[in-house]
Every structure is written in C-alpha cells, then in structure tokens.
C-alpha positions, 0 to 999 in steps of 0.5 A: 190465589189458590195453593194448587197454583204453587203446590201439589198436594196428596191426601191419604183418606185416613189422614184427611178424615182425621184432620176434619173429624178430629181437629175440624180442619179441612183440606182448603184450610190446610192447603191455604196455610202454605201460602202464608207469608209469615209461615214458621218452618219447624224443621224435621221431626226427630221423635218418634223416629219414622221411615220418611222425613216429616216436617212441621209448620205453623201458619195461618189459613185463609180465615186467619186461623193459626194451624200446626201441620205435619207433612212429608214430601213424596214424588214432589207432592206435599202429603199432609200427615195431620193438621190442627189448630195451633196450641197457645204455645205454637201461636205464641211462637208464630207471633214472635217470628 
C-alpha cells in the first residue's frame, strides 16, 4: 500500500532537503507515516504564530521508526514543513496512546 494512493503530498525543495540532510528522514518515510493506524494527531501549532495553520503528528514510518512531522494543508495537499525522528518524550506519548 502506497501513501500516494490515499494522500497528495507537496514538497518544498528547502523543506525536503532539510528533513533529509538535517534529520535523516526521506520523503518515503514521511509519507508512509501517514498510513500508520496508531497515528497521534497533536492538533494545530499555536507557537510561534504563523500565517497558515500547521499541524503535528507522531507516527511510525514503514520501517517502524517513530517520527514527528509538522505539515500544513494547501489546495487539498499535505505540504510537509519538517519531519524528524521523534524525541523520547514524543515516543512515550505515541506508545501511551
């Protein structure tokens, strides 16, 4: 099952490079995490204030890595702002749910 069968993603060059270069997380990992049945939705980002709503999730990718992902929705597409391996606190939250 491919995440593209369910969701449309939009990647900004700068943000996609940041996720790979800085955090070691590639597009396929991030996109696959949106298929996690145990996904934890964190809701809307409230700090810092930004012009468009940003959302956060904690979810496992296809390899079983727990990721934290920040994204926005534009024209019915998921636009990833950044994604990284979850912190221990975020992993604990994921496994508590």
